[in-house]
N, C-alpha and C positions, 0 to 999 in steps of 0.2 A: 504494500500500500504506500503510495507516494503522499507524504505530508510535507508541506513547505511553510507552515506557520504553526507556532505553538506559544502558549502563554503559561508561565509557571512562576510560583513563588520560590525565591532563593533565600536561604537562611544560613549565614556563616556561623561558626561555632563561637560560643562565649569563651573568654579567657578564664583560666582556672583561678580560684580564689587563693590569695596569699594566706598564710596561717600564722597563728600566734604560738610560739614555742619558746622555751627557755633552755639555756645551756646548763646542764647539770653534770658536774664532774667531781670526782673524789677530792676532797679538801679545797674545793672552790666554792666559797659561800655565795657569791653573787656573780653568776656566770654571764648574765646579760641575755639579750634577745637572740633567738636562734631559729626563727621561723622563716622558711623559704618562700620564694615567689611562685605564683601559679604559672602554668604553661600557657602559651598562646593558643587561641582557638583556631580550628581549621578554616581556611578560606575556600570559597567555591570558585573553581577555575574551569572555564570552557576551553576545550582543546579540539582543534581541527583534525579530522581523520578522513583521508581521501577514500577509505573503504566504505564510508557511509554515503548514502544518497537521499536520505529522508530524515525528517525530524520526528518520525514515529516513536522512537524510543523515549522522548521526553514529552510528547504531546499528551499522553494520558497519565503523567505524573502530576499530582497537584502541588507537590513541594519537594525541593531538593535541599537537604540539610547536611552540613558538615558537623563533625563531632566537637564537643567542648574540650578545652585544655584541662589537664589534670591539676588538682590542688597542689599547692606547695607542700614540702615535706620538712620533717625535723632535720636538725643539723645543717640548716641553711640550704638544703637541697631544693633545686627547682623542680616543679612538676613537669611532667612530660608534655611536649607540644603535640597537639592533635594533628593528624595527617590532613592534608588538603583534600577536598572532594573534587575529583576530576570528572567532568561531564564531557563525553565525546559527542561532537556534532559534525555534520558534513562540512567540507570546505566550501565556502560561499555563504556561510551563515552570518547574518548581521544581528547583533544583540542590542535591544533598546531598553531603556528604563521606561516601563509602561506608564508610569505616573507622569513623568516629565516629557516623554517622547524623545529624549536625548540619546544619542548613540553611545553605548558603552564600549563596543568593539566590533570590528569587522574581520572575520576570519577568512583569509584568502590563501593560506598555505598549509600544507600538511604539518602537523605537530605545533602549529602556532597556538599560543595560549593567551587567553584574555581573563584578567582578574575581574570577576563579576561582583563578588561580595567578600569583603575582607574580614578575617577573623579578629576577634577582640584580643587585646594584649592581656597577659596574665596580671593579676593583682599582686601588689608587693606585700611580702611578709613583714613581720615586725622587725626582722633583722635589717632589712633595707630601709625601713622607715626611721630607724634610730638616728638621732642627730644631737646637737649640743643642748637643745631644749628638752627633747624627750629621749633620754638615754636608754630607757627600756619600755617602749610602747606596749600597751596591753591590747592593741587592736591591729588589724591588718586590712588591706584593701581587698575588696571583692574583684572578681575578674571583669574586664570591660565587655559589654555586650557586643556580639558580632553584628555585622550589617544585615539588614533584612529588607528585601524589596521584591516587587513584581517585575519580571522581565518578559519581553516579547521577542521571540526569535523569528526571523524571516530568512528563508533560504532562496538565494538567487543562483541559478546554475552558473558555473564557470565555463565560458566558451569564448573562443576568439571571434567567431562569426555566428549570427543567428539567422535562420530562415524564417521569413515572415510572409504572410499572405492569407488570403481567404481560405476557408476549408476546401479541401479536395483540389488544390491547385497543383499537387504533386510534390510537396515538400518531403513527405515521408519516403516516397519512391526515390527521390534524389539522394537523401542521406543513406538509404539502404544500398545504393549502387556505388557510392564513392567511399564508403566506410564499411565497417563490420557491424554497424548498428542494425538492429532488427526491430524496427517499429511496426506497429499494427497498420496494415494497409487494406482498405476495403472501399467499396463503391458507395460510401455514404459519408455524410458530413461528420466532423468531430470524431474521427477515429483516433486521433491523437489527443489524449486528455492530459498527458503529463509530458514534460520536456524529455527528449531523447538526445543523448550525446554520442558523437562518433568521431574517432580520430582519422583524419585524412592525411595520407602520406603521398608526397609527390616523388617523381623519379629523380629530381635534382637534390633530394635529401631533406627538403623542407617539409614541415608538417604543421597542422593546426587542428583545433577542436571545433567541430561544427555542431550547432544545436538545432534540432527540429522542434520548433515551438508550436504549441497548440494554435489552431486557426483563430483568426481574429475577425470580428464583424463590426459593423458600424455601431458606435456608442460604447466600444470596449473601454475607453478611458473613463467612462462613468459606471462601469461594472457590467455592461451588457455581455451576454454569452459567457465566455471564460474571463472576459474583461481584465480586471486588474491582476488576476492570477497569472494571466499570460504575460502582460506587459512588464511585470516585475522581473521576469526571468530574462528579459532582453537587456536589462540595465547594464550588465557587465560586458556585453558584446562590444568589441571595437569596431566591427564592420557589420552592417545589415545587408542581407541578401534578400531582395524583394522578388518573390516568385509570383509570376502572373500566368494564369491560364489563358494563353493567347488564342486557343481554339474555341473559347466560350462554350465549353462542354455543358455547363449548367445554365447557359443562356444569359450570363452576366456580361456586362460591357467591360472590357479590359481597362479602358481609360477611366471609367468610373471607379473600378476596383482600385486602381493605382492612386487616385486622388483620395479615396476614403481611407486607405491604409496610411498614407502620408499624413492626413489630418489627424488620425488617431495617435500617431507617434508624436506629432506636434502638441496636441492637447494634453498628452500625458506628461509633458515637460521632461525633466531629467535630461534635457539636451539631446533626446533621441533623434530629433529631426536634423541635428547638426552633424551627426556621425556619417562617415562615408557609406553610401548606399550603392550596391550593385544591382542593376535591374536585369532580371532574367525572364525571357519569354519562353515559357515551357510549353510542351505538347505541340511542338512545331511539326510533328509527323502527321497530325490530324488535319482533315479537310477544313478549310476556312481560316487556318492559322496565319498563313502568309498574307491574306487579304486584310485580316484584322491588324497584323503587324504594320502594314503600310499606313493604315489610318492612325495607329498608335504613334508612329514616328512623326507624323505631322503635328501632333499635339505635344508630345514629350520630346524635348530636344536634348536627350541624354544618350550616352552609349548604352546599347542594349545587346546583351548576349543571348543568342538564339540556341536553345537546346531541346533535346527530348530525353527526359530522364528514363522513359520507358525503353527507347531504343539505344540509349547511352550515346546519343549523338552530340558531339561538340563539348563533352564534359571537361576535357583537358583545358580548353580555353577558359572555361569558367573557373576551374580550380586554380590555375596559375594567376588569373586576375585577382582572385581572393587573396592568394599568398602575397602577391606584389603589393596589394593595398594594405595588408596587415603589416608588411615590412616598413611602411612609411607612416603608419598611424600610431600615435601614442595612446596610452590608456586614458580613458575619460574618468573624471572624478565621479564616484558613485552618488555623492550627495550634493553635487554642485547645483545651485539654483539657476534659473534663467537670469540673464544679465540684467534685465529690467527689474528684477526682484532683489538684486544684491543691495544690502544695506551696509552702512559704515559700521565697522566693529566698535563696540564700546565695552569697557570693562563692566562685568556684572557687579552690582552692588553687593558688598559683603553681607552675608546673612547676619541678622541680629542675634546676639547670643541668647536672648530671652524675650518673652513678651508677657505682659501681665493683663489678665482679663478678669473683670469683676462679674461674678455670677449674680443671679437674681436674689439669692439668699444672703448676699453681702460678703461672701468669701472671695478673696483675691487669689486667683490661680496664676502661678508662675510656671510658664511652659517654655521649652526650647531644647534643642538637641544636646547642647553642652550641659545644661542643667540636669537633664535626664541621665546623661552619662555619669556625672558626679554623683547623682542620687543612687544609681545602680551599683556604684563601686564603693559606697559608704556602708560601714558596719554600724547600724544604728543601735546595737546593743552596747556600744562603748560610748561613754560620756565624752571622751576626748575626740573620738571620730565624729560625733555629732557637732562638737564645737568646731572642728576642722571644716565640716560641711558648711557651717554658718559663715566661717571666714571666706570660703570660696564664693558664697553668694554675695557677701559684702564686697569682695574684690571685683566681681563682675558688675557691680552697681545696682544690685537688686534692692538694697536697703534705701538708697537715694531715690530710686524710681518709685518705690512704695510711698515715700514721704511726699513726692510730687503729686501722687494720685490722692493724697489726703488720708492715708492710712493712719489710724490713731492707736494708741496703746490699748491692747485688749482685742483689737480686730483679728479675725482669723485669716491666716495665710496658708494656702495649700500648694505644696510642691509635689507633683506626681500624686501619690496617695498618702503623703505625710502632712498632717496639719499641725500648726503651732500658732501660739498667740504672738502678735507683734509687740515687742517691747523696745521702746526707743531709749 
């Protein structure tokens, strides 16, 4: 089963907690702190594998999780670091943050790795927290939470050139006779429902990958027919090979077909209309093809290669034309916008470390990623650890902001799920 889209929750491992321990040796009265740090949590890494051709393996997984790091140990020993979770995906997979829409990574090579969710660092044990003020801490840090996010994966086949055209124009027949690809061929529309790849080798030693892409119809850029599912797979192709049924076997007009396909490529954006296009007049062995070609040439003032995929006529000219065009064509940016839509780059505003929202019940909620991380790593069973957390809030400016908002002594402030009374 061919699956080219998948959405999944990715959860990195939490760091292991640091521990509180004390050094105890014979004839040593005050040995001092001896608790070790926790190990780092495992990260989630997506890795390209050229042996895969579908996202089926992750499509039906709701969540991918890495393991947590191990707690620290006595005698100052670190806890074990958790192994990273490696997720194999096909080469050609693009990974998006589903919430923001931003690209996390684009896997275009075998064994290429993309860090999707980073594991949390291990919490410090009381041995690492000892300093001139706290010579023997009775508390330790908890492990840092690992990253958690929803990601969307999209597979775009890797091919040098892509065959485009209406259904039943002979694309599948063409790729089957110039490569070892075995696509489904039948006398009805949409026999090709998934992309087929074939390696084409020329007598002069050059080779390239050709993709037989599902047939396109009018309105494909808006989702008609196979629509966007088809158009996505042509994005990586350096050269477009436009195959036209010049014999009008299905009664369509070759000129109209040519204009419709070009319009769909233009409307889809992604600069598809700017890529080199080779126009192929197929089925030239059938009656009416030559007459239609003469009419076509009067309207389309481009070089046109005449072939018959069925009789294998003039295929060498086409293949060498493709190879020559590939030699002088550079790869296109996969995510480049149309020139008229390019905006001047500006630095993103730094995220605020926290926000304060007042509930209807009068409670002031302090929220923010940094605040939540400090909270998760604090041992609230220790008075000193709680005081340290309060100092962290003060350093970030939470106290000053609360005063600005009119908080008075005795008002309730909530940080995550921990409530306390504000005392100025």
